[in-house]
Each structure stands twice: as structure tokens, then as C-alpha cells.
C-alpha positions in Angstrom: -10.8 -8.9 0.6 -7.5 -10.5 -0.5 -5.2 -11.1 2.5 -2.3 -12.7 0.6 1.0 -10.9 0.5 2.1 -10.2 -3.1 5.7 -11.0 -4.2 7.0 -10.2 -7.7 9.3 -13.1 -8.4 10.1 -12.1 -11.9 11.4 -8.7 -10.9 13.3 -10.2 -7.9 15.1 -12.5 -10.3 15.9 -9.5 -12.6 17.4 -7.7 -9.6 19.5 -10.7 -8.7 20.8 -10.9 -12.3 21.7 -7.2 -12.2 23.8 -7.7 -9.2 26.1 -10.0 -11.3 27.2 -6.9 -13.1 28.6 -5.3 -9.9 32.4 -5.2 -10.2 33.1 -4.5 -6.6 33.2 -7.9 -4.9 32.3 -6.6 -1.4 29.4 -4.6 -2.6 28.2 -7.5 -4.8 28.2 -9.8 -1.7 26.2 -7.2 0.3 23.6 -6.9 -2.5 23.3 -10.7 -2.8 22.8 -10.9 0.9 20.0 -8.2 0.7 18.2 -9.9 -2.2 18.7 -13.5 -1.3 18.5 -13.4 2.5 16.9 -10.2 3.8 14.2 -9.7 1.2 13.0 -13.3 1.3 13.0 -13.3 5.1 10.9 -10.1 5.2 8.6 -11.5 2.6 7.9 -14.6 4.7 7.3 -12.4 7.8 4.9 -10.1 5.8 3.1 -13.1 4.4 2.4 -14.5 7.8 1.4 -11.2 9.4 -0.6 -10.1 6.4 -2.7 -13.3 6.7 -3.1 -12.7 10.5 -4.3 -9.1 10.1 -8.0 -9.8 9.6 -8.0 -12.4 12.4 -6.3 -10.2 15.0 -8.1 -7.0 13.8 -11.7 -7.8 12.8 -12.3 -4.1 12.0 -10.2 -4.7 8.9 -13.0 -6.8 7.3 -15.4 -3.9 7.8 -13.2 -1.2 6.4 -13.3 0.0 2.9 -11.2 2.6 1.0 -13.6 5.4 0.1 -12.8 8.6 -1.8 -9.0 8.4 -1.7 -7.0 11.4 -3.0 -4.0 10.9 -5.2 -1.4 13.6 -5.8 0.3 12.6 -9.1 2.7 14.6 -11.2 6.2 14.5 -12.6 8.8 14.4 -9.9 10.0 17.8 -8.7 6.7 19.5 -9.8 5.5 20.3 -6.3 4.0 17.0 -5.4 5.7 16.8 -1.9 4.8 20.4 -1.1 1.2 20.0 -2.1 0.9 16.6 -0.3 2.2 18.0 2.9 -0.1 20.9 2.9 -3.1 18.6 2.4 -1.8 16.3 5.2 -2.6 19.2 7.6 -6.2 18.2 7.1 -7.1 15.8 10.0 -9.6 13.9 7.8 -6.7 12.4 5.8 -4.7 9.3 6.5 -1.2 9.0 5.0 1.8 6.7 5.3 5.0 7.7 7.1 8.3 6.6 5.5 9.2 3.9 8.1 5.7 2.4 7.8 6.3 1.8 4.1 8.5 -1.1 4.8 6.0 -2.8 7.1 2.8 -3.3 5.1 1.1 -5.5 7.7 -1.2 -3.9 10.2 0.0 -6.2 12.9 3.6 -5.2 12.3 2.7 -1.5 12.4 0.7 -1.9 15.6 3.5 -3.7 17.3 6.1 -1.1 16.3 3.9 1.8 17.3 3.4 0.1 20.7 7.2 -0.3 21.1 7.6 3.4 20.4 4.9 4.4 23.0 6.5 2.2 25.7 9.9 3.6 24.8 8.6 7.2 25.3 7.3 6.3 28.7 10.7 4.8 29.6 12.6 7.9 28.6 12.8 7.6 24.8 16.2 6.1 24.5 15.2 4.0 21.4 13.6 7.0 19.7 16.8 9.1 20.3 18.8 6.4 18.5 16.2 6.3 15.7 16.4 10.1 15.4 20.2 9.9 15.2 19.9 7.3 12.4 17.3 9.6 10.7 19.8 12.5 10.8 22.6 10.4 9.3 20.4 9.0 6.5 18.6 12.2 5.4 20.6 15.3 6.6 22.4 15.5 3.2 19.6 14.5 1.0 17.1 16.9 2.6 18.9 19.7 0.7 17.6 18.0 -2.5 14.4 16.3 -1.3 13.1 16.8 2.2 12.3 13.5 3.8 12.7 11.5 7.1 11.6 8.3 8.7 8.7 10.0 10.4 7.7 12.2 7.4 4.8 11.5 5.0 6.3 9.9 1.9 5.4 8.1 -1.4 3.1 5.3 -0.5 4.1 3.4 -3.6 7.1 2.3 -1.4 4.5 0.0 0.4 5.4 -2.4 -2.5 9.2 -2.4 -1.7 9.5 -5.7 0.0 7.3 -7.2 -2.8 10.0 -6.1 -5.3 7.2 -4.2 -7.2 8.2 -0.7 -6.2 10.2 2.0 -8.0 12.3 2.1 -4.8 14.5 -0.4 -6.4 15.6 1.9 -9.1 17.2 4.0 -6.4 19.4 1.0 -5.5 20.1 -0.2 -9.0 20.5 2.4 -11.8 19.4 0.2 -14.6 16.0 1.8 -15.3 16.1 0.4 -18.8 15.9 -3.1 -17.3 13.3 -2.4 -14.6 9.8 -1.3 -15.4 7.9 0.0 -12.4 6.3 2.8 -14.2 4.3 1.8 -17.4 1.7 -0.1 -15.5 -1.3 1.0 -17.6 0.4 0.4 -20.9 2.8 -2.4 -20.6 2.1 -4.6 -17.6 0.0 -7.8 -18.2 -3.6 -7.5 -17.1 -3.2 -10.3 -14.5 -0.1 -8.8 -12.9 -1.6 -5.3 -12.9 -4.8 -6.5 -11.1 -2.8 -8.5 -8.5 -0.4 -5.6 -7.7 -3.2 -3.0 -7.5 -5.3 -5.3 -5.3 -2.4 -5.8 -3.0 -1.8 -2.0 -2.9 -5.4 -1.5 -1.9 -5.1 -4.0 0.9 -2.0 -2.1 2.2 -4.0 1.2 2.1 -6.9 -0.5 3.9 -4.6 -1.5 6.7 -3.2 2.0 7.0 -6.8 3.3 7.4 -7.5 0.9 10.3 -4.2 2.0 11.8 -4.8 5.8 11.6 -8.5 5.8 12.1 -11.5 4.2 10.4 -13.5 6.9 8.6 -10.4 8.8 7.3 -9.7 9.3 3.6 -6.4 8.0 2.2 -4.0 10.7 0.9 -1.4 9.5 -1.5 1.6 11.1 -3.2 3.7 9.3 -5.7 5.0 10.6 -9.0 5.4 7.0 -10.3 1.6 6.8 -10.1 1.5 8.9 -13.2 1.8 5.7 -15.2 -1.0 4.0 -13.1 -3.8 6.5 -13.3 -6.1 4.2 -15.3 -5.3 1.3 -12.9 -6.0 3.5 -9.9 -9.3 4.5 -11.3 -10.3 0.9 -11.9 -9.2 -0.1 -8.3 -10.7 3.0 -6.6 -13.6 4.1 -8.8 -14.4 7.1 -6.4 -10.8 8.3 -6.3 -9.9 12.0 -6.7 -6.7 13.3 -8.4 -4.6 16.4 -8.0 -2.0 16.9 -10.7 0.7 19.6 -10.3 2.4 20.6 -13.5 5.6 22.6 -13.8 7.9 23.6 -16.7 9.8 20.5 -17.8 12.9 22.6 -18.3 13.0 22.7 -14.5 11.6 19.3 -13.5 13.5 17.0 -15.8 17.1 18.1 -14.9 16.0 18.5 -11.3 14.8 14.9 -11.2 18.0 13.6 -12.9 20.0 15.5 -10.4 18.1 13.9 -7.5 18.7 10.4 -9.0 22.4 11.3 -9.6 22.7 12.3 -6.0 21.1 9.0 -4.8 23.2 6.8 -7.1 26.5 8.6 -6.4 25.9 8.1 -2.7 25.7 4.4 -3.5 28.9 4.6 -5.6 27.2 3.6 -8.9 29.1 3.8 -12.1 28.8 6.8 -14.4 28.0 4.6 -17.4 25.0 3.0 -15.6 23.8 6.4 -14.6 24.0 7.8 -18.2 22.0 4.9 -19.6 19.3 5.4 -17.0 19.2 9.1 -17.6 18.1 8.6 -21.2 15.4 6.1 -20.1 14.1 8.6 -17.5 14.0 11.4 -20.1 11.9 9.2 -22.4 9.5 8.3 -19.6 9.3 12.0 -18.5 7.2 12.9 -21.5 4.8 10.1 -20.5 4.7 11.4 -16.9 3.4 14.7 -18.2 0.9 13.5 -20.8 -0.6 10.2 -19.5 -2.4 11.5 -16.4 -4.0 14.3 -18.3 -5.1 12.0 -21.1 -6.6 9.4 -18.7 -8.4 12.1 -16.7 -9.7 13.7 -19.8 -11.1 10.3 -20.8 -12.8 10.0 -17.4 -14.8 13.2 -16.9 -16.7 11.5 -14.1 -13.5 11.5 -11.9 -13.1 14.6 -9.8 -9.6 16.1 -10.4 -7.7 19.4 -10.2 -4.7 20.6 -12.3 -2.3 22.8 -10.4 0.2 25.1 -12.1 3.4 25.1 -10.0 3.7 28.9 -10.4 0.3 29.3 -8.7 1.2 26.8 -6.0 4.4 28.6 -4.9 3.2 32.2 -5.2 -0.3 31.6 -3.7 -0.4 28.3 -1.8 -3.5 29.2 0.3 -5.5 30.3 -2.7 -4.4 27.4 -4.8 -5.3 24.9 -2.1 -8.8 26.4 -1.8 -9.3 25.9 -5.5 -8.1 22.3 -5.3 -10.5 21.5 -2.5 -13.4 23.1 -4.5 -12.5 21.2 -7.7 -12.2 17.8 -6.1 -15.4 18.4 -4.1 -14.1 18.5 -0.5 -15.1 21.2 2.0 -12.5 23.0 4.1 -12.2 22.4 7.8 -11.0 24.8 10.5 -7.7 22.9 10.9 -6.9 23.3 7.2 -7.9 27.0 7.3 -5.5 27.6 10.1 -2.7 25.8 8.3 -3.3 27.8 5.1 -3.3 31.0 7.1 0.3 30.3 7.9 1.0 29.9 4.2 -0.9 33.0 3.1 1.5 35.7 1.9 4.5 33.3 1.8 6.2 32.8 -1.5 8.3 29.6 -2.0 11.5 29.8 -3.9 13.8 26.9 -4.5 17.4 27.4 -3.6 18.5 25.1 -6.5 19.1 25.6 -10.1 19.5 22.8 -12.6 21.0 22.9 -16.1 19.7 21.1 -19.1 23.1 21.0 -20.6 24.6 19.1 -17.6 22.6 16.1 -18.8 22.9 16.7 -22.5 19.2 17.8 -22.8 18.1 19.9 -25.7 15.3 22.5 -25.0 14.0 22.1 -28.5 13.4 18.4 -28.1 11.5 18.9 -24.9 9.5 21.8 -26.4 8.5 19.6 -29.4 7.6 16.5 -27.5 5.4 18.5 -25.0 4.3 21.3 -27.4 0.5 21.1 -26.5 1.3 21.4 -22.8 3.7 24.4 -23.3 0.8 26.1 -25.1 -1.8 25.0 -22.5 0.1 26.1 -19.4 2.0 29.1 -20.8 5.5 27.8 -20.1 8.3 29.8 -21.5 9.7 27.9 -24.5 12.9 29.9 -25.0 14.6 29.7 -21.7 16.0 26.8 -19.7 16.5 27.1 -15.9 
């Protein structure tokens, strides 16, 4: 067990240099304050509490991460929907959004205790938090449903380590920040250190939620880390939803555009990052399938988005069967609610809005178009 808090100094310095490009002086000062004061202060706090965790909670030394399940797939392919259906299973442990920013077990225990005492005293603090939650996510929920007390991408556990894709939401310079190509481009030593730290974060979450549970993860960015995840968790299981890229790629770009526009980022920065994201999208689709094909010993399930939204209950039963997990009554009851429902997104996204050519996408992902029967002649 490694109880040292990981901090990516090289990426932190890159973020500091990116702030220099900010033309708005007030915003530049705020960003410098975040990166040069807030983040280092949090890193010091996490370093201390992370080291104290196994001392204060001896159960941490006896806890191992066994049989975790990773939902990986291109953003907007149904990962959130699938993850939240699986989260109905009481045998799974997952991370809430607010918990992502407090990787130490001691920190989470203290904050949960504060919320319990607040509830006994009338819940005034929780009401304020809920009001903040509404302000932060009421608009974005129309594009991506989220909230401080909702299950989210556990890759955000690496945020205060400056090793998380969270930072691309803040700084639209994807071409300068690589949080994705972990398997292919990261140095071996860095890859091992980051994945070891991630495993320690997961271990702490298991002690928090209940020893004996299985970790359930959802993070599209893990598509570039499947090989590293298998090395770190040899008994891991994977669920990979796939959806027509004519729909996912512009939908993802729209989500990022929404996030960056809310932060008043320049159009030129957005456009450069869009091209970088489109290039990585092809890798998002192919890499997990290639890695899993090379590891037939790893239990996995491929889920067609069309099946997921038209028959969620039947699809989930197939997923459980293919990854070797038995159904439990609680999951059966949750799936009974889904039976007969058909999900339809209220959003449409245009390839042309982002200058995307259907022909290029069709050519780059031709084997997958043929494999999954996606229509090649129509963009959403």
C-alpha cells in the first residue's frame, strides 16, 4: 500500500503557463490564485490526511480492491445512463461528485459526520449546499445531468493532483494538456505512479462505503487507460457502450462548448481544442476494443446504445451475464421500473456546426460502422 499523495508538478506548471495567455486581467488573477494558492494548499492538506488514513482507520490496511467494474466509452454514448442503472445494485460502491475533491478517507469521514450533525440540527447547511447545487448545475443538467450528490466520473479523484481531465474544462487548450493517452504516451514511471494513487483513492472509497463492496467506475477518459487499468486491477471487468459517432462527437463538442462558454473562453481557443478532441475521438472508439480483444481473459460486455435505450432492462441483464455477475432482487426491482420505457434524447447535434465531415468519420471508423451497423449516410 502506498499512502503518499500524488501531485503532477509538470502539468501544474503547464497550467500556470497557460494562464499567462489570459487577456482579462481580473480573470487571470483569479486563475493564478486558484493554481498558486488554492491548489497547493489543498495538496498539502491531502498529503497530510492521506498519510494519516491508515493510522486512523486500520481497516484500510486490510482492504483490497477486488473485481472493480469500469464503464468506459466515448462521451455521450450512454455511459452515465448505464452507470446509474448499475449503481442501483447495493453491492457496488461509487463516488459522489463532492467526494471527488476530497480523496482522503479522513476528509470524507469528517465531512459526512458534519452533514449528519447538520441533519440532526435542522439541515441548514444542507439547504445552503442544495441551493449552491442548483445554481451550479440547473443549466448544465439539460446537457449533462449531474449534481454534488450524484455519482460522477471517479477520474475526478485526481483533480487536486493536477492529473485529471477536469482541468480541460477550465482551460480549453486540449492540444497542450494530455490527460487521455495514458497507455500510449505517458512515461511508464508516471503511468504507474498515477494508477497506483488512483487505486489508493478507490481503496479509501471502499472503506468509506462498506468493505466487501465492488467499485463501480464511469469515466469516458478511461478509454485511453484500459491497458493501465488492467495492469492495476487484473480482475477488473469492463462495460463498453458504443453509439454512432455522428451523434456522440458533435454532442461531446457541444457539451465542451457549453462548459467553456460559461467560463467565457475565447472562440479561437475552443476551435483549436475541438480539432484535438475530434482526433482523440477515433482513439476513444478503437482503443478499448483493441485492448480488450488482446485480453480475452478479462470479462467485458459491449453495449450498443440503441439496445440500451430501447430495452434497458434486457440489455442490463445481458451485461451482468457477460461480466459474470448475478442479479440481486434490488437490481431486479430497479430494472422493472425501466422495463417498457424507451429513452429519447431531447437534443439534436449537427456535424456541420463544428465543421465535421461524415465521410471522414466513416472512413476513420469504417470497421466499427460495419460491426455495429451504424447508418453511414445520415448525420444527426
